[in-house]
ZAMARGU-4260 file (C-alpha; in steps of 0.2 Angstrom, whole numbers, plus 5000, padded with zeros to 4 digits):
<rodrens>
0) 4961/5031/5078 | 4977/5034/5089 | 4992/5039/5079 | 5007/5029/5086 | 5025/5033/5081
5) 5039/5020/5081 | 5053/5019/5093 | 5068/5017/5082 | 5078/5009/5097 | 5065/4995/5099
10) 5063/4983/5085 | 5048/4971/5086 | 5041/4958/5074 | 5027/4952/5086 | 5012/4958/5075
15) 5000/4951/5089 | 5006/4965/5101 | 4996/4981/5103 | 5012/4990/5104 | 5019/4984/5087
20) 5018/4998/5074 | 5010/4986/5062 | 5017/4994/5046 | 5035/4992/5052 | 5044/4980/5064
25) 5045/4993/5078 | 5038/4995/5095 | 5028/5011/5099 | 5033/5012/5117 | 5046/5023/5124
30) 5053/5009/5135 | 5049/4990/5137 | 5051/4979/5152 | 5061/4962/5148 | 5059/4948/5161
35) 5061/4930/5162 | 5051/4914/5166 | 5066/4904/5171 | 5076/4903/5187 | 5092/4903/5178
40) 5090/4910/5160 | 5104/4904/5148 | 5097/4908/5131 | 5085/4921/5122 | 5070/4909/5123
45) 5071/4910/5142 | 5067/4929/5141 | 5050/4938/5139 | 5044/4955/5134 | 5034/4959/5149
50) 5027/4975/5140 | 5017/4963/5128 | 4998/4967/5127 | 4987/4956/5115 | 4981/4967/5100
55) 4962/4967/5101
</rodrens>
């Protein structure tokens, strides 16, 4: 099993993501890509973590 270490700079509570540490609410990636699905984003709900990968 791959040992992933947390990135203390990226908090994440999405347990369904393969990059979520699982035991703590942190991401294991060095960087993430944040994007939007809106033409004029005005609130947090308009943004997306484009680095999300469904945990298998």
